[in-house]
PAVOMAR-151191 format. One record per residue: residue number from 1; x, z, y negated of N, C-alpha, C, O in turn. Coordinates in Angstrom, 2 decimals, always signed. Example, Ala and Ser with C-alpha at 12.3 -4.5 7.8 and 13.67 -1.06 7.14 Angstrom:
BEGIN
{1, {+13.19, +7.80, +5.69}, {+12.30, +7.80, +4.50}, {+13.20, +7.80, +3.30}, {+14.24, +8.46, +3.32}}
{2, {+12.85, +7.08, +2.25}, {+13.67, +7.14, +1.06}, {+12.90, +7.87, -0.03}, {+13.41, +8.04, -1.14}}
END
This chain:
BEGIN
{1, {-131.34, -79.20, -91.56}, {-129.92, -79.27, -91.31}, {-129.52, -78.06, -90.53}, {-128.85, -78.14, -89.51}}
{2, {-130.09, -76.58, -91.19}, {-129.19, -75.41, -91.20}, {-129.84, -75.28, -88.85}, {-129.19, -74.93, -87.87}}
{3, {-131.13, -75.71, -88.98}, {-131.20, -75.64, -87.39}, {-130.46, -76.89, -86.30}, {-130.49, -76.95, -85.07}}
{4, {-129.98, -77.59, -87.04}, {-129.14, -78.76, -86.62}, {-127.48, -78.24, -85.92}, {-126.80, -78.49, -84.92}}
{5, {-127.37, -77.14, -87.51}, {-125.62, -76.84, -86.52}, {-126.20, -75.63, -85.92}, {-125.34, -75.51, -85.04}}
{6, {-126.95, -74.68, -85.72}, {-127.12, -73.25, -85.37}, {-127.14, -74.63, -83.54}, {-126.70, -74.47, -82.40}}
{7, {-127.66, -75.43, -84.01}, {-128.11, -75.88, -82.04}, {-126.88, -75.85, -81.50}, {-126.62, -75.21, -80.49}}
{8, {-125.73, -76.83, -82.40}, {-124.65, -77.29, -82.34}, {-123.66, -76.57, -82.05}, {-122.75, -76.84, -81.26}}
{9, {-123.92, -74.94, -83.14}, {-123.02, -73.89, -82.66}, {-123.32, -73.59, -81.10}, {-122.53, -72.99, -80.38}}
{10, {-124.43, -74.03, -80.74}, {-125.18, -73.02, -79.01}, {-124.27, -74.17, -78.31}, {-123.32, -73.73, -77.66}}
{11, {-124.43, -75.50, -78.35}, {-123.81, -76.16, -77.88}, {-122.18, -76.05, -77.39}, {-121.74, -76.41, -76.30}}
{12, {-121.55, -75.53, -78.34}, {-120.19, -75.52, -78.60}, {-120.02, -74.55, -77.60}, {-119.38, -74.70, -76.55}}
{13, {-120.81, -73.21, -78.09}, {-120.60, -71.99, -77.36}, {-120.81, -72.15, -75.88}, {-120.02, -71.52, -75.18}}
{14, {-121.79, -72.93, -75.24}, {-122.13, -72.84, -73.53}, {-121.47, -74.04, -73.48}, {-121.95, -74.85, -72.69}}
{15, {-120.64, -74.33, -74.02}, {-119.08, -76.09, -73.39}, {-118.31, -74.67, -73.07}, {-118.02, -74.45, -71.90}}
{16, {-117.83, -73.33, -74.45}, {-116.51, -72.73, -74.03}, {-116.98, -71.81, -73.07}, {-116.17, -71.55, -72.18}}
{17, {-118.26, -71.17, -73.02}, {-118.61, -70.58, -71.45}, {-118.39, -70.93, -70.76}, {-117.73, -70.20, -70.02}}
{18, {-118.66, -72.16, -70.34}, {-118.63, -73.00, -68.74}, {-117.51, -73.01, -69.02}, {-116.93, -72.27, -68.22}}
{19, {-116.64, -73.56, -69.92}, {-115.04, -73.47, -69.58}, {-114.21, -72.79, -68.90}, {-113.31, -73.06, -68.11}}
{20, {-114.92, -71.33, -69.61}, {-114.07, -69.82, -69.31}, {-114.49, -69.61, -68.17}, {-113.69, -69.11, -67.37}}
{21, {-115.72, -69.88, -67.77}, {-116.85, -69.33, -66.13}, {-115.22, -70.16, -65.02}, {-114.38, -69.76, -64.21}}
{22, {-115.63, -71.60, -65.78}, {-114.88, -72.40, -64.58}, {-112.57, -72.00, -64.23}, {-111.69, -72.20, -63.40}}
{23, {-112.82, -71.34, -65.66}, {-111.32, -71.00, -65.26}, {-111.41, -69.73, -64.52}, {-110.65, -69.70, -63.56}}
{24, {-111.97, -68.88, -64.66}, {-112.02, -67.34, -64.21}, {-112.35, -67.86, -62.57}, {-111.77, -67.27, -61.65}}
{25, {-113.23, -68.90, -62.29}, {-113.90, -68.81, -61.03}, {-112.62, -69.46, -59.86}, {-112.57, -69.45, -58.63}}
{26, {-111.88, -69.88, -60.72}, {-110.16, -70.67, -60.23}, {-109.36, -69.96, -60.11}, {-108.27, -70.39, -59.73}}
{27, {-109.54, -68.74, -60.34}, {-108.09, -68.08, -60.45}, {-107.87, -67.89, -58.65}, {-108.68, -67.83, -57.73}}
{28, {-106.28, -67.83, -58.69}, {-105.97, -67.74, -57.46}, {-105.24, -65.71, -57.30}, {-105.32, -65.14, -56.21}}
{29, {-104.93, -65.35, -57.92}, {-104.70, -64.58, -58.35}, {-105.84, -63.01, -58.33}, {-106.99, -62.95, -58.76}}
{30, {-105.20, -62.11, -57.81}, {-106.64, -60.74, -57.57}, {-106.70, -60.58, -59.40}, {-105.68, -60.66, -60.10}}
{31, {-107.72, -60.41, -59.79}, {-108.22, -59.31, -61.14}, {-108.66, -57.78, -60.63}, {-109.49, -57.59, -59.75}}
{32, {-108.04, -56.86, -61.25}, {-108.12, -55.70, -61.21}, {-110.12, -55.44, -61.11}, {-110.87, -56.10, -61.82}}
{33, {-110.34, -54.97, -60.67}, {-111.94, -54.36, -60.06}, {-112.58, -54.17, -61.43}, {-113.64, -54.77, -61.60}}
{34, {-112.07, -53.36, -62.53}, {-112.40, -53.16, -63.31}, {-113.21, -54.25, -64.40}, {-114.24, -54.20, -65.07}}
{35, {-112.32, -55.08, -64.23}, {-112.13, -56.00, -65.28}, {-113.25, -57.41, -64.59}, {-114.02, -58.15, -65.21}}
{36, {-112.94, -57.34, -63.23}, {-113.97, -58.23, -62.21}, {-115.41, -57.80, -62.87}, {-116.12, -58.65, -63.41}}
{37, {-115.72, -56.68, -62.80}, {-117.02, -55.87, -63.06}, {-117.52, -56.23, -64.43}, {-118.65, -56.72, -64.48}}
{38, {-116.75, -56.05, -65.71}, {-116.73, -56.70, -66.76}, {-117.18, -58.22, -67.14}, {-117.59, -58.69, -68.20}}
{39, {-116.92, -58.87, -65.71}, {-117.00, -60.49, -66.03}, {-118.37, -60.90, -65.14}, {-119.00, -61.96, -65.20}}
{40, {-118.62, -59.77, -64.33}, {-119.85, -59.45, -64.30}, {-120.85, -59.51, -64.54}, {-121.74, -60.29, -64.20}}
{41, {-120.80, -58.50, -65.31}, {-121.80, -57.78, -66.18}, {-122.13, -58.61, -67.10}, {-123.30, -58.98, -67.16}}
{42, {-121.08, -59.13, -68.11}, {-121.17, -60.11, -68.95}, {-122.42, -61.81, -68.31}, {-123.47, -62.39, -68.61}}
{43, {-121.44, -61.87, -67.43}, {-122.27, -63.21, -66.58}, {-123.45, -63.36, -66.19}, {-124.13, -64.38, -66.14}}
{44, {-123.77, -61.98, -65.81}, {-125.35, -61.81, -65.53}, {-126.12, -61.42, -67.12}, {-127.31, -61.71, -67.29}}
{45, {-125.53, -60.94, -67.91}, {-126.50, -60.69, -69.15}, {-126.15, -62.00, -69.83}, {-127.07, -62.34, -70.57}}
{46, {-125.07, -62.89, -69.83}, {-125.73, -64.24, -70.52}, {-126.42, -65.51, -69.45}, {-126.63, -66.67, -69.80}}
{47, {-126.64, -65.07, -68.40}, {-127.41, -65.63, -67.62}, {-129.20, -65.63, -67.35}, {-130.07, -66.49, -67.19}}
{48, {-129.10, -63.72, -67.43}, {-130.22, -63.49, -67.12}, {-131.01, -62.30, -67.48}, {-131.99, -61.78, -66.96}}
{49, {-130.24, -61.98, -68.62}, {-130.66, -60.97, -69.89}, {-131.20, -59.79, -69.16}, {-131.01, -59.74, -67.95}}
{50, {-131.81, -58.90, -69.70}, {-132.87, -57.84, -69.03}, {-133.38, -57.52, -67.92}, {-133.52, -56.42, -67.39}}
{51, {-133.81, -59.11, -67.41}, {-134.18, -59.13, -66.48}, {-133.91, -58.78, -64.89}, {-134.27, -59.42, -63.90}}
{52, {-133.27, -57.74, -64.96}, {-132.68, -56.51, -64.35}, {-133.12, -56.71, -62.17}, {-134.08, -56.30, -61.53}}
{53, {-132.48, -57.11, -61.95}, {-132.68, -56.60, -60.24}, {-131.84, -56.35, -59.47}, {-130.75, -56.87, -59.67}}
{54, {-131.99, -55.51, -58.36}, {-131.01, -55.01, -57.23}, {-131.70, -54.92, -55.94}, {-132.73, -54.41, -55.49}}
{55, {-130.95, -55.46, -55.64}, {-131.17, -55.09, -53.94}, {-131.38, -53.85, -53.38}, {-130.44, -53.06, -53.47}}
{56, {-132.76, -53.35, -52.62}, {-133.43, -52.04, -52.07}, {-131.87, -51.37, -51.58}, {-131.21, -50.49, -52.13}}
{57, {-131.58, -52.17, -50.30}, {-130.44, -51.97, -49.52}, {-129.18, -51.37, -50.63}, {-128.17, -52.07, -50.55}}
{58, {-129.11, -50.68, -51.25}, {-128.16, -51.37, -51.78}, {-127.11, -50.56, -51.40}, {-127.56, -49.52, -50.91}}
{59, {-125.42, -50.58, -51.42}, {-123.65, -50.22, -51.22}, {-123.46, -50.01, -52.05}, {-124.23, -50.36, -52.95}}
{60, {-122.27, -49.25, -52.31}, {-121.63, -48.78, -53.35}, {-121.06, -50.02, -54.35}, {-120.70, -49.48, -55.40}}
{61, {-120.88, -51.22, -54.42}, {-119.95, -51.95, -54.75}, {-121.15, -52.70, -55.73}, {-121.20, -52.84, -56.95}}
{62, {-122.06, -53.11, -54.67}, {-123.38, -53.41, -55.68}, {-123.34, -52.41, -56.54}, {-122.74, -52.49, -57.61}}
{63, {-123.95, -51.41, -56.16}, {-123.94, -50.31, -57.58}, {-123.17, -50.49, -58.94}, {-123.39, -50.57, -60.15}}
{64, {-122.04, -50.50, -57.95}, {-121.37, -50.27, -59.35}, {-121.33, -51.86, -60.33}, {-121.21, -52.07, -61.53}}
{65, {-121.50, -52.78, -59.10}, {-121.83, -54.84, -59.90}, {-123.01, -53.70, -61.37}, {-122.60, -53.39, -62.49}}
{66, {-124.31, -53.39, -60.82}, {-125.99, -53.89, -61.17}, {-125.19, -52.42, -62.05}, {-124.58, -53.01, -62.94}}
{67, {-124.96, -51.22, -62.21}, {-124.63, -50.31, -62.90}, {-123.62, -50.89, -64.94}, {-123.95, -50.68, -66.11}}
{68, {-122.60, -51.53, -64.37}, {-122.25, -52.46, -64.86}, {-123.20, -53.46, -66.26}, {-123.26, -53.37, -67.48}}
{69, {-123.79, -54.32, -65.25}, {-124.96, -54.97, -65.67}, {-125.91, -54.36, -66.84}, {-126.00, -54.65, -68.03}}
{70, {-126.69, -53.25, -65.87}, {-127.30, -51.96, -67.02}, {-126.97, -51.95, -68.48}, {-127.47, -52.09, -69.59}}
{71, {-125.73, -51.69, -67.79}, {-125.03, -51.08, -69.45}, {-124.77, -52.07, -70.62}, {-124.21, -51.74, -71.67}}
{72, {-125.17, -53.12, -70.39}, {-125.48, -54.14, -71.56}, {-126.74, -54.18, -71.67}, {-127.14, -55.25, -72.12}}
{73, {-127.61, -53.37, -71.42}, {-128.78, -53.55, -71.57}, {-129.36, -54.53, -73.57}, {-128.69, -54.09, -74.50}}
{74, {-129.92, -55.11, -73.76}, {-130.56, -55.52, -74.95}, {-129.02, -56.31, -75.80}, {-128.86, -56.37, -77.02}}
{75, {-128.21, -56.77, -74.91}, {-126.91, -57.32, -75.52}, {-127.78, -58.76, -75.11}, {-128.27, -59.05, -74.02}}
{76, {-127.76, -59.86, -76.96}, {-128.34, -61.32, -77.13}, {-127.04, -62.29, -75.66}, {-125.90, -61.95, -75.37}}
{77, {-127.68, -63.21, -75.21}, {-127.12, -63.86, -74.57}, {-125.79, -65.10, -75.31}, {-125.19, -65.93, -74.64}}
{78, {-125.66, -64.92, -76.52}, {-124.65, -65.75, -77.17}, {-123.51, -64.60, -76.73}, {-122.45, -64.98, -76.22}}
{79, {-123.76, -63.33, -76.92}, {-122.86, -62.22, -77.79}, {-122.02, -62.03, -76.58}, {-120.82, -61.79, -76.47}}
{80, {-123.64, -62.33, -75.05}, {-122.45, -61.28, -73.84}, {-121.45, -62.85, -73.34}, {-120.33, -62.64, -72.88}}
{81, {-121.83, -64.05, -73.43}, {-120.68, -65.35, -73.35}, {-119.84, -65.42, -74.79}, {-118.67, -65.83, -74.75}}
{82, {-120.16, -65.21, -75.49}, {-118.35, -64.51, -76.40}, {-117.12, -63.28, -75.85}, {-115.89, -63.30, -75.80}}
{83, {-117.94, -62.49, -75.56}, {-117.44, -61.26, -74.31}, {-116.75, -62.00, -73.27}, {-115.55, -62.27, -73.24}}
{84, {-117.47, -62.23, -72.59}, {-116.84, -63.20, -71.50}, {-115.78, -64.43, -71.71}, {-114.91, -64.56, -70.84}}
{85, {-115.80, -65.32, -72.77}, {-115.25, -65.70, -73.25}, {-113.63, -65.27, -73.71}, {-112.60, -65.71, -73.20}}
{86, {-113.74, -64.30, -74.81}, {-112.97, -63.54, -75.06}, {-111.71, -62.60, -73.75}, {-110.51, -62.35, -73.64}}
{87, {-112.60, -62.44, -73.23}, {-112.34, -61.26, -71.75}, {-110.66, -62.50, -70.77}, {-109.50, -62.46, -70.35}}
{88, {-112.27, -63.61, -71.03}, {-111.22, -64.72, -69.90}, {-110.04, -65.20, -70.62}, {-109.16, -65.73, -69.94}}
{89, {-109.88, -65.09, -72.00}, {-108.57, -65.71, -72.74}, {-107.69, -65.19, -72.53}, {-106.66, -65.86, -72.44}}
{90, {-107.59, -63.36, -72.30}, {-106.44, -62.40, -72.03}, {-105.94, -63.00, -70.10}, {-104.88, -62.56, -69.66}}
{91, {-106.48, -63.59, -69.53}, {-106.31, -64.12, -68.19}, {-106.51, -65.79, -67.95}, {-106.38, -66.28, -66.83}}
END
C-alpha cells in the first residue's frame, strides 16, 4: 500500500510539474534573467540530475546556465520539480 501511495504521489508531482512547465513555456511577457536561470537549473536537475554536460565552445550565456545547474548538484529530481512548481506559481 505504501509503494502505491508513493507511486501516486510521484504521478501527481509529475503532472503538476508538467503543468508548471507548460505554463512557463507559454509566457508572453519577459521574465528576469536571474529567474529564467532558476527555471533552467530546476528543469535540468529535474530531468537530467547530476549528468552535467557542457559545450566546449562555451559562451557567457551558456556559462551562466551551466553554473546555475551545477549549483543544484545533488538535489533529487523530485525536489527540483517542487522548486520549479513553486517558482512557476509566482508567475
